[in-house]
C-alpha positions in Angstrom: 62.0 -34.5 73.5 59.6 -32.2 75.3 55.9 -32.2 76.1 53.5 -29.3 75.4 50.1 -29.6 77.1 47.0 -28.0 75.5 44.7 -26.0 77.7 41.0 -27.1 78.1 38.0 -25.0 79.0 35.7 -25.4 82.0 33.9 -28.3 80.3 37.0 -30.2 79.4 37.2 -29.4 75.7 40.5 -28.8 74.1 41.3 -25.3 72.8 41.5 -26.0 69.1 42.7 -22.4 68.4 45.7 -22.9 70.7 46.5 -26.2 68.9 46.5 -24.5 65.5 48.6 -21.6 66.8 51.2 -24.0 68.2 51.3 -26.1 65.0 51.8 -23.0 62.9 54.5 -21.5 65.2 56.5 -24.7 65.4 56.1 -26.4 62.1 55.3 -23.7 59.6 56.9 -20.5 60.7 59.9 -22.0 62.6 59.5 -19.6 65.6 61.2 -22.1 67.8 64.3 -22.8 65.8 64.6 -26.4 64.7 62.0 -27.7 67.2 59.0 -29.3 65.6 55.8 -30.8 66.9 56.1 -34.4 65.7 53.1 -35.9 67.4 49.7 -34.6 68.4 48.1 -36.9 70.9 44.5 -36.5 72.0 41.7 -38.4 73.6 38.7 -38.8 71.4 36.4 -38.7 74.4 35.8 -34.9 74.1 35.6 -34.1 70.4 34.6 -35.7 67.1 37.7 -36.3 65.0 36.3 -34.2 62.2 36.5 -31.2 64.4 40.3 -31.5 64.4 40.8 -32.4 60.8 41.1 -28.9 59.4 43.7 -28.1 62.0 45.7 -31.2 61.3 45.7 -30.8 57.6 47.3 -27.4 58.1 50.1 -28.9 60.2 53.5 -29.8 58.8 55.6 -32.8 59.6 53.4 -33.8 62.5 51.7 -37.2 63.2 48.5 -37.5 65.1 47.4 -40.2 67.6 44.0 -40.6 69.1 43.2 -42.6 72.2 39.6 -43.7 72.2 39.3 -46.0 75.2 35.9 -44.7 76.3 34.8 -43.3 72.9 35.1 -46.2 70.5 31.8 -48.0 71.1 29.7 -44.8 71.0 30.5 -43.7 67.4 29.9 -45.4 64.1 33.4 -46.5 63.1 34.8 -49.8 61.9 38.2 -50.9 60.6 36.7 -51.1 57.1 36.0 -47.4 57.3 39.6 -46.5 58.2 39.9 -44.3 55.1 37.5 -41.8 56.7 40.0 -41.5 59.6 43.0 -41.2 57.3 41.3 -38.4 55.5 40.7 -36.7 58.9 44.5 -36.8 59.6 44.6 -39.6 62.1 47.7 -41.8 62.0 47.4 -43.9 65.1 44.2 -45.1 66.8 44.1 -47.0 70.1 41.3 -48.4 72.1 40.7 -51.0 74.9 38.6 -54.1 74.7 37.1 -53.7 78.1 35.4 -50.5 77.0 33.4 -52.4 74.5 32.2 -55.1 76.9 35.0 -57.5 76.2 37.3 -59.0 78.9 40.2 -57.0 80.3 43.7 -57.5 78.9 43.3 -56.8 75.2 43.9 -53.6 73.4 44.0 -52.5 69.7 46.4 -50.2 67.9 45.5 -49.3 64.3 48.3 -47.6 62.4 48.3 -45.8 59.0 50.1 -48.1 56.5 53.8 -47.5 56.2 54.2 -45.8 59.6 55.0 -48.9 61.8 58.5 -49.7 60.8 60.0 -52.3 63.1 63.5 -53.8 62.8 64.0 -57.6 63.0 65.3 -57.2 66.5 62.2 -55.3 67.6 59.9 -57.8 66.1 61.8 -60.6 67.8 61.4 -58.9 71.2 57.7 -58.6 70.5 57.3 -62.2 69.7 59.3 -63.3 72.7 57.3 -61.1 75.1 54.5 -63.7 75.5 51.7 -65.5 73.8 48.8 -63.7 72.2 45.7 -63.3 74.4 43.7 -65.5 72.0 40.6 -65.7 74.2 40.6 -61.9 74.7 40.9 -61.3 71.0 38.1 -63.7 70.2 35.9 -62.2 72.9 36.6 -58.7 71.5 35.4 -59.9 68.1 32.2 -61.2 69.5 31.6 -58.0 71.4 32.0 -55.9 68.3 29.6 -58.1 66.4 27.1 -57.6 69.2 27.4 -53.9 69.1 27.1 -53.8 65.3 23.9 -55.9 65.5 22.4 -53.6 68.0 23.5 -50.6 66.0 26.0 -48.0 67.2 23.6 -45.2 66.4 20.9 -46.9 68.5 23.3 -47.3 71.4 24.4 -43.6 71.1 20.8 -42.4 71.0 19.8 -44.4 74.1 22.9 -43.5 76.0 22.3 -39.8 75.4 18.7 -40.1 76.5 19.9 -41.7 79.8 22.6 -39.2 80.2 20.2 -36.3 79.8 17.9 -37.8 82.3 20.7 -38.2 84.8 22.0 -34.7 84.3 18.6 -33.2 84.8 18.0 -35.2 88.0 21.5 -34.6 89.5 21.2 -30.9 88.9 18.4 -30.8 91.5 20.5 -32.4 94.2 21.8 -29.8 96.7 25.6 -29.6 97.0 26.2 -31.8 93.9 28.6 -30.4 91.4 28.8 -31.8 87.9 32.1 -31.5 85.9 32.1 -31.2 82.1 29.0 -30.6 80.0 26.0 -30.1 82.3 23.2 -28.9 80.0 21.4 -31.5 77.9 20.1 -28.7 75.8 23.4 -27.2 74.8 25.1 -27.8 71.5 28.0 -29.5 73.1 25.8 -32.2 74.6 25.9 -34.0 71.2 29.6 -34.6 71.8 29.1 -36.1 75.3 29.0 -39.8 76.0 27.4 -41.5 79.0 30.2 -40.6 81.5 29.3 -38.1 84.3 31.9 -36.8 86.7 30.8 -35.2 89.9 31.4 -34.6 93.6 28.9 -34.2 96.4 29.7 -31.2 98.6 32.2 -32.0 101.3 31.7 -35.7 101.3 34.8 -37.6 100.2 34.4 -39.3 96.8 35.3 -42.7 98.2 32.5 -42.3 100.8 30.0 -41.4 98.1 31.0 -44.5 96.1 30.6 -46.7 99.1 27.2 -45.2 100.0 26.0 -45.7 96.5 27.1 -49.4 96.6 25.6 -50.1 100.0 22.3 -48.2 99.6 21.5 -49.0 96.0 23.8 -51.6 94.6 25.2 -48.9 92.3 28.7 -49.4 91.1 30.8 -46.2 90.3 34.5 -45.3 90.2 36.2 -42.5 92.1 39.5 -40.9 92.1 41.5 -39.2 89.3 40.5 -41.6 86.5 43.9 -41.4 84.8 43.4 -37.6 84.4 45.3 -36.4 87.4 46.3 -33.0 86.1 42.8 -32.1 85.1 41.1 -33.5 88.2 43.6 -31.7 90.5 42.7 -28.4 88.9 39.0 -29.1 88.9 38.4 -30.8 92.3 40.8 -30.5 95.2 38.6 -31.7 98.1 37.3 -28.8 100.4 37.8 -31.0 103.4 41.5 -31.1 102.7 41.6 -27.3 102.5 39.8 -26.9 105.8 42.1 -29.5 107.5 45.2 -27.7 106.4 44.5 -25.0 109.1 46.8 -22.1 109.4 49.8 -23.8 108.0 49.9 -23.2 104.2 52.8 -25.6 103.8 50.5 -28.4 104.9 48.0 -27.9 102.1 49.9 -29.8 99.4 50.3 -32.8 101.7 46.6 -32.9 102.5 45.1 -32.0 99.2 42.9 -34.9 98.0 41.9 -34.5 94.4 39.1 -36.7 93.1 35.7 -37.0 91.6 33.0 -39.7 91.4 32.4 -41.1 87.9 29.2 -42.8 86.8 29.1 -44.5 83.4 25.9 -45.3 81.5 25.8 -48.0 78.9 23.7 -50.5 77.0 22.9 -52.5 80.2 21.3 -49.5 81.9 17.7 -48.3 81.9 15.7 -45.2 83.0 14.9 -47.0 86.2 18.7 -47.3 87.0 19.1 -43.6 86.4 16.2 -42.8 88.7 17.7 -45.1 91.4 21.0 -43.2 91.1 19.3 -39.9 91.6 17.3 -41.1 94.5 20.3 -42.5 96.4 22.4 -39.5 95.7 19.6 -37.3 97.0 19.4 -39.3 100.2 23.2 -39.1 100.7 23.2 -35.4 100.2 20.3 -34.8 102.7 21.7 -36.7 105.6 24.0 -35.1 108.2 27.7 -35.1 107.5 28.4 -37.1 110.8 26.0 -39.8 109.6 27.9 -40.1 106.3 31.2 -40.4 108.1 29.9 -43.2 110.4 28.4 -45.1 107.6 25.0 -46.8 107.3 23.9 -50.4 106.8 22.4 -51.1 103.3 18.7 -50.0 103.1 17.7 -52.8 100.8 20.1 -55.6 101.6 21.1 -56.1 97.9 24.8 -55.4 98.2 27.3 -54.6 100.9 31.0 -54.5 99.9 33.5 -55.8 102.4 35.8 -52.9 102.0 36.0 -49.4 100.4 35.9 -49.6 96.6 39.2 -48.9 95.0 39.7 -45.6 93.2 41.2 -45.5 89.7 44.3 -43.5 90.4 
């Protein structure tokens, strides 16, 4: 079994034309002998599923899987509406409970009926692997009821308003680079959720995360965010390039890919976004040496005992 990776553009969107070309070449025209694309796996973070449906319907003998860890709560979908997803060509759908404000440790896999064929031995191994996380499952149900009561459309509208406010403010900060969709007025912005990835000039992502925590009590994540290949192409830290010196062989050992990620959700407000922009602006304006030495918190609200861990 081999893996074919689809290219993405500068904003992180999958090239649907390339996907269709590959499906046609492998599964319809047989250009690669007996090799067939059996599974198309995508993350629903970047595109609406309906954007893929035409391509998937044209494929032959291929199943489709969609990972929606960060996307699930931002779109109007429920298990009772599974027929919509089947019509769109989706065979497997997975998401994580902690992305819908439920506790860690619970995930959901929805499978088209008839595809999950398990032998008695496989079922026995599943049963003997451990007890169900009953508390996590119950908490997930409560979280989903809460989101439905608020209204997923209401959440999406508020989230996009906060994201647009953040993007406009961050665009004014010298040295700050935003990855992905940057323009709230673009057509693609409708596909964007409340996650913004960025770096801040030549200040290491871990240092930016720590400064945000100490100065404003703002929690972010930094690192590669389970997207190492993409992040290593987008953001190899300039400090690493400069440190490599004249020895080109040293560059791979010193390259430090990573970005900072801020995520906006139902607990955030416009005041939170303004605080983020204010603290980022103050970090960007101070001398580099001051950033490296570190500063005490300016408001006393929060001071972590160690560097926040990156999601690598």
